[in-house]
C-alpha positions as CSV (number, residue, x, y, z in Angstrom):
1,M,35.7,122.5,351.1
2,K,38.0,124.2,348.3
3,N,39.5,121.4,347.3
4,A,36.3,118.8,347.2
5,K,35.1,121.6,344.8
6,S,37.7,122.5,343.1
7,K,37.6,118.5,342.7
8,G,34.7,118.8,341.0
9,N,35.3,120.7,339.0
10,R,37.7,119.2,337.4
11,W,35.4,116.2,336.7
12,E,33.2,119.1,335.0
13,D,35.8,120.2,332.8
14,H,37.3,117.1,332.0
15,Y,33.3,115.7,330.7
16,A,32.9,119.0,328.5
17,R,36.2,119.4,327.2
18,K,34.9,115.2,325.5
19,A,31.8,116.2,324.4
20,K,32.8,119.6,323.0
21,K,35.6,117.3,321.2
22,D,33.6,114.4,320.4
23,K,30.4,117.1,318.9
24,F,28.2,116.9,321.2
25,P,26.6,119.7,323.4
26,A,26.4,117.4,326.5
27,R,29.0,115.5,328.6
28,S,25.2,113.7,330.3
29,V,26.6,111.2,326.8
30,Y,29.0,109.4,328.1
31,K,26.6,108.2,331.1
32,L,24.6,106.4,328.4
33,Q,27.7,105.2,326.3
34,E,28.5,104.0,329.6
35,I,25.5,102.1,330.5
36,Q,24.8,100.8,327.0
37,Q,28.5,98.9,327.6
38,K,26.8,97.0,330.5
39,S,23.6,96.3,329.6
40,R,24.0,97.0,325.7
41,L,21.3,98.6,325.8
42,I,20.1,99.6,322.5
43,R,21.1,98.1,318.5
44,K,20.7,98.8,315.2
45,G,17.9,98.6,313.6
46,D,15.9,99.4,317.7
47,R,13.2,101.4,318.2
48,V,14.3,104.6,320.7
49,L,12.3,106.9,322.6
50,D,14.1,109.4,324.6
51,L,12.0,111.2,327.2
52,G,13.3,114.5,327.8
53,C,15.5,115.3,325.1
54,A,17.5,118.1,325.4
55,P,19.7,119.6,324.6
56,G,19.9,115.9,322.4
57,S,24.2,114.5,323.5
58,W,21.5,110.9,324.1
59,L,19.6,111.3,320.9
60,L,22.6,111.0,318.7
61,Y,24.2,108.5,320.7
62,A,21.3,106.7,320.0
63,A,20.9,107.5,317.0
64,Q,24.7,106.0,316.2
65,L,23.4,102.5,317.6
66,T,20.9,102.1,316.1
67,G,22.2,103.8,312.7
68,D,19.5,104.2,309.6
69,S,17.7,101.4,309.8
70,G,16.3,102.4,313.3
71,Q,14.6,105.8,314.9
72,V,14.8,107.7,317.2
73,L,12.9,110.0,318.7
74,G,12.8,112.5,321.9
75,I,9.7,114.3,323.6
76,D,10.9,117.8,325.7
77,L,9.7,120.8,326.7
78,K,12.6,122.7,325.7
79,P,13.7,123.3,321.7
80,V,17.0,120.9,320.4
81,F,18.5,122.9,318.4
82,I,21.5,120.9,316.5
83,K,21.6,119.1,313.8
84,L,20.3,115.9,313.3
85,P,20.4,112.1,311.3
86,S,17.4,112.0,309.6
87,H,16.4,109.0,311.6
88,V,15.8,111.3,314.7
89,S,13.3,113.2,315.1
90,V,11.9,115.5,318.6
91,H,7.9,116.7,319.3
92,T,8.8,119.5,321.9
93,G,5.8,119.3,324.5
94,D,5.4,117.2,328.0
95,A,5.8,114.3,327.6
96,L,3.8,112.9,330.7
97,S,1.4,115.0,330.1
98,R,-0.4,112.1,328.1
99,E,-2.0,114.5,325.6
100,D,-3.8,111.8,322.9
101,H,-2.0,114.4,319.6
102,L,1.2,113.8,321.0
103,W,1.0,110.3,321.3
104,E,-0.9,110.0,318.5
105,S,2.5,111.6,316.9
106,V,4.6,109.5,318.3
107,G,2.9,105.7,318.5
108,K,3.7,102.5,320.1
109,D,6.3,99.3,319.6
110,F,9.3,100.7,320.8
111,N,12.6,98.9,321.9
112,V,13.9,101.1,324.3
113,V,12.1,103.8,326.1
114,M,15.5,105.9,328.0
115,S,15.0,108.9,330.9
116,D,17.5,111.1,332.1
117,M,14.8,113.4,333.3
118,A,16.0,115.8,337.0
119,P,13.8,117.4,338.8
120,A,14.2,121.6,339.2
121,T,15.7,120.8,342.6
122,T,15.1,123.6,345.7
123,G,17.9,122.0,348.2
124,N,15.8,120.0,349.8
125,K,17.3,116.8,349.1
126,H,13.3,114.7,350.5
127,V,11.5,117.2,348.0
128,D,14.1,116.5,345.3
129,M,14.2,113.2,345.8
130,A,10.9,113.0,346.0
131,R,10.7,114.5,343.1
132,S,12.7,112.2,340.6
133,H,10.5,109.6,341.9
134,N,7.0,110.8,340.5
135,L,9.9,111.7,337.8
136,C,10.0,108.0,337.5
137,E,7.1,106.5,337.5
138,A,5.3,108.2,335.4
139,A,8.6,107.5,332.5
140,F,8.0,103.9,333.5
141,A,4.0,104.4,333.4
142,I,4.7,104.9,329.4
143,A,7.2,102.4,329.2
144,R,4.7,99.9,330.3
145,D,2.8,101.4,327.4
146,I,4.5,101.2,324.5
147,L,8.1,99.1,325.4
148,V,7.5,95.8,322.6
149,P,8.1,92.6,324.4
150,G,11.4,91.9,325.1
151,G,12.3,95.7,325.3
152,A,14.6,97.9,327.5
153,F,14.3,100.8,329.9
154,V,15.9,102.5,331.7
155,C,16.1,106.3,334.1
156,K,17.5,108.4,336.2
157,I,16.4,108.7,339.8
158,F,17.5,110.2,342.9
159,Q,18.0,107.6,346.0
160,G,15.8,108.3,348.5
161,D,13.0,106.5,350.7
162,D,10.8,105.7,347.6
163,F,14.4,104.2,345.5
164,K,13.3,100.5,346.4
165,S,10.1,100.0,346.3
166,F,10.2,101.9,342.5
167,S,13.1,99.3,342.0
168,D,11.2,96.5,342.9
169,E,8.8,97.4,340.0
170,I,11.6,97.2,337.5
171,R,12.6,94.3,339.0
172,K,9.3,92.3,338.7
173,S,8.5,93.5,334.5
174,F,12.3,92.2,333.2
175,R,14.2,89.4,332.7
176,K,17.3,91.8,333.6
177,H,17.6,93.9,336.4
178,K,21.0,96.8,337.1
179,I,21.5,99.0,339.1
180,F,24.3,101.1,337.8
181,K,26.1,104.3,338.7
182,P,28.4,105.8,335.7
183,Q,32.0,106.3,336.5
184,S,30.5,109.6,334.4
185,S,28.3,111.0,337.1
186,R,30.3,113.1,339.8
187,K,30.6,110.8,342.8
188,A,28.3,113.0,345.8
189,S,25.8,112.9,343.3
190,R,22.9,111.0,344.4
191,E,22.1,109.8,341.3
192,I,21.8,106.5,339.7
193,Y,20.2,104.3,336.8
194,I,17.4,101.3,337.0
195,I,17.7,99.4,333.8
196,G,15.9,97.2,332.5
197,T,15.8,95.1,330.0
198,G,13.6,92.0,328.7
199,K,10.3,92.9,329.2
200,I,8.0,90.1,329.9
201,G,4.6,89.3,331.2
202,T,4.4,87.9,335.7
203,G,5.7,84.3,335.8
204,K,8.8,84.1,334.0
205,K,11.9,84.0,335.2
206,K,13.6,86.9,335.9
207,E,17.9,87.5,336.9
208,V,18.7,90.2,338.6
209,E,22.3,92.0,338.4
210,N,24.0,95.2,340.3
211,V,26.5,96.7,339.0
212,G,28.8,99.3,339.9
213,T,26.5,100.2,342.6
């Protein structure tokens, strides 16, 4: 047990030190970096929405990818304190509330919707997995509404009883579907990322690709 804990601490220390060196507020940036390398999720000039964006690592990395010709918007209940490029903005509020005043300012026609949201864990894995699934369903409902045709979606989910059904929802809605666990995730973690690229309507041919599971 001590050795396992020690390895976990070394893992955290490595990515935490790397994030600090690279000037990101959290090590979660390397998960998005791996996702980008696998899927080319974000492109120059894209309009990107980051749900649950605090503390801002995904915002910063997405901003590098879109360049000044793109736009990155984040929503979170918590404020983001880091300095952001001019083409990045943050709305403080509940990303899942669907309040009219919030979404009027956010708008539609996004190329990418991404969610690294995770529930406050209880220690009960069944409760935690169910809450994670609910967050993903809510994020996907937003993505369906605001993504342009050909757009992309990625979200973090804890694997549980509802994992397959949610994965199937993504498979039906996008031209390509990937299931991916970044190397920068803890090996013991149940978190995994579901990626859909090429948002399409029904009746078109879809490719399915499972990566790194």
